[in-house]
MIVO-581847 format. One line per field, with one value per residue: residue in one letter; x, y, z of N, C-alpha, C in turn; residue number from 1; chain. Coordinates in steps of 0.2 Angstrom, whole numbers, padded with zeros to 4 digits, always signed. Layout:
MIVO-581847
resn A  ... $
n_c1 X  ... $
n_c2 Y  ... $
n_c3 Z  ... $
ca_c1 X  ... $
ca_c2 Y  ... $
ca_c3 Z  ... $
c_c1 X  ... $
c_c2 Y  ... $
c_c3 Z  ... $
resi NUM  ... $
chain A  ... $
***
This chain:
MIVO-581847
resn M  D  N  K  L  L  E  L  S  D  K  L  K  E  L  K  E  T  K  S  D  L  D  K  Q  S  K  A  T  N  E  E  I  D  G  V  I  N  Q  M  I  D  L  M  L  T  E  E  L  S  S  F  K  R  D  G  V  T  F  S  L  V  T  Q  E  Y  P  S  P  E  Q  D  R  K  S  D  L  W  Q  V  M  K  E  N  G  Y  E  D  L  F  T  I  N  S  K  T  L  A  A  T  V  T  E  L  I  S  E  N  E  G  A  L  P  N  W  L  E  G  L  I  K  V  S  E  K  N  T  I  R  M  V  K  T  K  K  Y $
n_c1 +0004  +0002  +0013  +0009  -0005  -0008  -0003  -0012  -0023  -0021  -0020  -0033  -0040  -0036  -0040  -0054  -0056  -0052  -0062  -0073  -0070  -0070  -0084  -0090  -0085  -0090  -0104  -0105  -0101  -0111  -0122  -0117  -0118  -0132  -0136  -0130  -0137  -0150  -0149  -0145  -0157  -0167  -0161  -0162  -0175  -0180  -0173  -0180  -0174  -0172  -0162  -0144  -0127  -0110  -0093  -0092  -0102  -0119  -0132  -0147  -0163  -0173  -0188  -0191  -0202  -0210  -0219  -0230  -0238  -0253  -0252  -0262  -0271  -0265  -0269  -0281  -0276  -0268  -0278  -0285  -0276  -0273  -0286  -0285  -0277  -0263  -0258  -0246  -0237  -0235  -0226  -0214  -0202  -0203  -0198  -0202  -0216  -0216  -0211  -0221  -0232  -0228  -0227  -0241  -0246  -0240  -0246  -0259  -0261  -0253  -0259  -0264  -0272  -0290  -0294  -0284  -0284  -0282  -0277  -0263  -0249  -0240  -0225  -0214  -0198  -0187  -0172  -0155  -0148  -0133  -0125  -0112  -0107  -0107  -0094  -0091 $
n_c2 -0006  +0011  +0023  +0037  +0036  +0030  +0040  +0050  +0044  +0044  +0058  +0062  +0055  +0061  +0074  +0073  +0069  +0080  +0089  +0083  +0086  +0100  +0102  +0097  +0106  +0118  +0115  +0115  +0129  +0136  +0132  +0138  +0151  +0153  +0152  +0163  +0173  +0171  +0175  +0188  +0193  +0191  +0200  +0212  +0214  +0215  +0227  +0235  +0238  +0241  +0242  +0244  +0251  +0246  +0246  +0249  +0242  +0239  +0232  +0224  +0220  +0209  +0203  +0188  +0182  +0166  +0160  +0146  +0133  +0126  +0109  +0099  +0106  +0109  +0107  +0115  +0128  +0130  +0130  +0141  +0152  +0151  +0155  +0168  +0175  +0170  +0160  +0157  +0156  +0142  +0136  +0140  +0141  +0137  +0148  +0159  +0158  +0161  +0174  +0181  +0179  +0186  +0199  +0201  +0201  +0212  +0222  +0221  +0228  +0222  +0210  +0193  +0190  +0188  +0178  +0169  +0164  +0151  +0143  +0146  +0146  +0156  +0157  +0165  +0171  +0178  +0187  +0192  +0205  +0210  +0224  +0233  +0249  +0264  +0275  +0292 $
n_c3 +0000  -0004  +0004  +0005  +0005  +0017  +0026  +0023  +0027  +0041  +0043  +0040  +0050  +0061  +0059  +0059  +0072  +0078  +0074  +0079  +0093  +0093  +0089  +0101  +0110  +0105  +0107  +0121  +0123  +0117  +0125  +0137  +0133  +0131  +0144  +0150  +0142  +0147  +0160  +0159  +0152  +0163  +0172  +0165  +0163  +0176  +0180  +0171  +0158  +0141  +0133  +0133  +0134  +0132  +0132  +0118  +0113  +0110  +0119  +0117  +0122  +0114  +0107  +0099  +0086  +0082  +0071  +0068  +0060  +0067  +0072  +0069  +0061  +0049  +0035  +0034  +0037  +0025  +0016  +0020  +0019  +0005  +0000  +0004  -0004  -0003  -0010  -0017  -0008  -0004  -0012  -0007  +0006  +0024  +0031  +0024  +0026  +0039  +0040  +0032  +0040  +0052  +0046  +0043  +0056  +0060  +0052  +0056  +0068  +0078  +0081  +0077  +0062  +0061  +0052  +0053  +0066  +0077  +0068  +0067  +0077  +0088  +0094  +0106  +0109  +0120  +0118  +0118  +0108  +0100  +0095  +0087  +0093  +0084  +0081  +0082 $
ca_c1 +0000  +0006  +0014  +0005  -0012  -0007  -0002  -0018  -0028  -0019  -0022  -0040  -0043  -0034  -0044  -0061  -0056  -0051  -0068  -0077  -0068  -0073  -0091  -0092  -0083  -0095  -0110  -0104  -0100  -0118  -0126  -0115  -0121  -0139  -0137  -0129  -0142  -0156  -0147  -0146  -0164  -0170  -0159  -0164  -0183  -0180  -0171  -0184  -0170  -0173  -0155  -0138  -0121  -0104  -0087  -0093  -0107  -0126  -0135  -0154  -0168  -0178  -0192  -0192  -0208  -0209  -0226  -0230  -0245  -0255  -0251  -0268  -0275  -0261  -0273  -0286  -0272  -0266  -0284  -0287  -0270  -0274  -0292  -0284  -0272  -0256  -0257  -0239  -0233  -0234  -0220  -0209  -0200  -0207  -0196  -0206  -0222  -0215  -0210  -0227  -0237  -0226  -0229  -0248  -0248  -0238  -0251  -0265  -0260  -0250  -0263  -0265  -0278  -0295  -0295  -0279  -0285  -0283  -0273  -0256  -0247  -0234  -0220  -0210  -0192  -0183  -0165  -0151  -0145  -0127  -0123  -0106  -0109  -0103  -0090  -0091 $
ca_c2 +0000  +0018  +0027  +0043  +0034  +0029  +0047  +0054  +0041  +0046  +0065  +0062  +0053  +0067  +0080  +0071  +0069  +0088  +0092  +0081  +0089  +0107  +0102  +0096  +0113  +0123  +0114  +0118  +0136  +0138  +0131  +0143  +0158  +0153  +0153  +0170  +0177  +0170  +0179  +0195  +0194  +0192  +0206  +0218  +0214  +0217  +0234  +0238  +0241  +0238  +0242  +0248  +0251  +0244  +0244  +0250  +0237  +0240  +0226  +0226  +0215  +0209  +0197  +0185  +0178  +0161  +0157  +0140  +0130  +0121  +0103  +0096  +0110  +0112  +0108  +0120  +0134  +0130  +0132  +0148  +0156  +0152  +0159  +0175  +0177  +0168  +0153  +0157  +0154  +0135  +0134  +0143  +0138  +0139  +0154  +0164  +0158  +0164  +0181  +0183  +0179  +0191  +0205  +0201  +0203  +0219  +0226  +0220  +0231  +0217  +0204  +0188  +0191  +0183  +0172  +0164  +0162  +0144  +0139  +0147  +0148  +0161  +0156  +0170  +0169  +0183  +0186  +0198  +0207  +0214  +0228  +0238  +0256  +0268  +0280  +0298 $
ca_c3 +0000  -0004  +0011  +0005  +0007  +0025  +0029  +0022  +0032  +0048  +0044  +0040  +0056  +0066  +0057  +0061  +0079  +0080  +0072  +0085  +0099  +0092  +0090  +0108  +0113  +0102  +0110  +0128  +0123  +0115  +0132  +0142  +0130  +0132  +0151  +0151  +0139  +0151  +0166  +0156  +0151  +0169  +0175  +0161  +0164  +0183  +0180  +0166  +0153  +0135  +0130  +0137  +0130  +0136  +0128  +0111  +0110  +0112  +0121  +0117  +0124  +0109  +0107  +0092  +0086  +0078  +0069  +0065  +0059  +0072  +0069  +0067  +0057  +0043  +0029  +0035  +0036  +0018  +0012  +0022  +0016  -0002  -0001  +0006  -0008  -0002  -0013  -0019  -0002  -0003  -0016  -0004  +0012  +0030  +0034  +0021  +0029  +0046  +0038  +0030  +0046  +0056  +0043  +0044  +0063  +0061  +0048  +0060  +0075  +0083  +0082  +0072  +0058  +0063  +0048  +0055  +0073  +0078  +0063  +0067  +0084  +0087  +0099  +0107  +0113  +0122  +0117  +0118  +0102  +0101  +0089  +0089  +0093  +0079  +0084  +0078 $
c_c1 +0004  +0007  +0009  -0002  -0012  -0007  -0008  -0023  -0027  -0021  -0030  -0043  -0041  -0039  -0052  -0061  -0056  -0058  -0073  -0076  -0071  -0080  -0093  -0090  -0088  -0102  -0110  -0104  -0107  -0122  -0124  -0118  -0128  -0140  -0135  -0134  -0148  -0155  -0148  -0153  -0168  -0168  -0162  -0172  -0184  -0179  -0175  -0179  -0172  -0166  -0150  -0132  -0115  -0099  -0088  -0098  -0114  -0129  -0143  -0158  -0173  -0182  -0193  -0198  -0207  -0216  -0225  -0237  -0247  -0255  -0257  -0273  -0271  -0265  -0278  -0282  -0270  -0272  -0286  -0282  -0272  -0280  -0291  -0278  -0265  -0255  -0250  -0234  -0231  -0229  -0214  -0208  -0204  -0205  -0200  -0213  -0222  -0215  -0217  -0232  -0235  -0228  -0237  -0250  -0246  -0243  -0258  -0265  -0257  -0254  -0264  -0272  -0284  -0295  -0289  -0279  -0286  -0279  -0265  -0255  -0241  -0230  -0216  -0204  -0188  -0175  -0161  -0147  -0139  -0126  -0117  -0109  -0104  -0100  -0090  -0086 $
c_c2 +0006  +0021  +0033  +0042  +0033  +0035  +0050  +0051  +0043  +0054  +0065  +0060  +0058  +0073  +0079  +0071  +0076  +0091  +0090  +0085  +0097  +0107  +0101  +0103  +0118  +0122  +0117  +0125  +0139  +0137  +0136  +0150  +0158  +0154  +0160  +0175  +0177  +0175  +0186  +0197  +0196  +0199  +0213  +0219  +0217  +0225  +0238  +0242  +0237  +0238  +0245  +0247  +0250  +0242  +0244  +0245  +0239  +0234  +0228  +0220  +0215  +0202  +0194  +0181  +0172  +0158  +0151  +0137  +0125  +0114  +0099  +0100  +0113  +0112  +0114  +0127  +0135  +0133  +0139  +0153  +0157  +0156  +0167  +0178  +0175  +0161  +0152  +0155  +0147  +0132  +0137  +0140  +0140  +0146  +0160  +0164  +0162  +0172  +0184  +0184  +0185  +0198  +0206  +0203  +0210  +0224  +0226  +0223  +0226  +0211  +0199  +0190  +0186  +0177  +0167  +0161  +0154  +0139  +0140  +0148  +0152  +0160  +0162  +0168  +0176  +0182  +0192  +0199  +0212  +0218  +0233  +0245  +0260  +0273  +0286  +0303 $
c_c3 +0000  +0002  +0011  +0007  +0014  +0028  +0029  +0027  +0039  +0049  +0044  +0047  +0062  +0065  +0060  +0069  +0082  +0079  +0078  +0091  +0099  +0092  +0097  +0112  +0111  +0106  +0117  +0128  +0122  +0122  +0137  +0139  +0132  +0140  +0153  +0148  +0144  +0157  +0164  +0155  +0158  +0172  +0171  +0162  +0171  +0183  +0175  +0161  +0147  +0131  +0135  +0133  +0135  +0131  +0121  +0108  +0114  +0113  +0121  +0118  +0118  +0110  +0100  +0092  +0081  +0076  +0066  +0064  +0065  +0069  +0066  +0062  +0050  +0037  +0029  +0034  +0029  +0014  +0013  +0019  +0009  -0004  +0001  +0002  -0007  -0005  -0016  -0014  -0001  -0008  -0013  +0003  +0018  +0033  +0031  +0024  +0036  +0045  +0036  +0036  +0051  +0053  +0043  +0051  +0063  +0058  +0052  +0067  +0080  +0084  +0076  +0068  +0060  +0059  +0049  +0062  +0073  +0073  +0063  +0075  +0083  +0094  +0100  +0111  +0114  +0121  +0118  +0111  +0103  +0095  +0091  +0088  +0088  +0083  +0079  +0080 $
resi 1  2  3  4  5  6  7  8  9  10  11  12  13  14  15  16  17  18  19  20  21  22  23  24  25  26  27  28  29  30  31  32  33  34  35  36  37  38  39  40  41  42  43  44  45  46  47  48  49  50  51  52  53  54  55  56  57  58  59  60  61  62  63  64  65  66  67  68  69  70  71  72  73  74  75  76  77  78  79  80  81  82  83  84  85  86  87  88  89  90  91  92  93  94  95  96  97  98  99  100  101  102  103  104  105  106  107  108  109  110  111  112  113  114  115  116  117  118  119  120  121  122  123  124  125  126  127  128  129  130  131  132  133  134  135  136 $
chain A  A  A  A  A  A  A  A  A  A  A  A  A  A  A  A  A  A  A  A  A  A  A  A  A  A  A  A  A  A  A  A  A  A  A  A  A  A  A  A  A  A  A  A  A  A  A  A  A  A  A  A  A  A  A  A  A  A  A  A  A  A  A  A  A  A  A  A  A  A  A  A  A  A  A  A  A  A  A  A  A  A  A  A  A  A  A  A  A  A  A  A  A  A  A  A  A  A  A  A  A  A  A  A  A  A  A  A  A  A  A  A  A  A  A  A  A  A  A  A  A  A  A  A  A  A  A  A  A  A  A  A  A  A  A  A $
***
């Protein structure tokens, strides 16, 4: 067997092990980030802060919405969306559906339109957004 092949197999094995270690480290770091974000959310809510600046970064408390179909009413949802002029949505991915529902809520004074009641559920998740502050 060619020595180059054996060297490459050793290198591949080493790289795969490194990747596995990095994946584990990334997962642990993400869990730690989630914990810090949850603590920050609690403190910002307690102190009634929507944002603050520190070391050139603005930290903002934001609520992200995640609309999704009610599982047992998907076919009803598709029919109602089509009847209301959104038939082209069903050739597009679920993120487009989520964005459209978010827009409909925004246009309806923050409420889900009546024709979507019971067909869509909107989950919310608080998080912290970080933006570098511009220097002038």
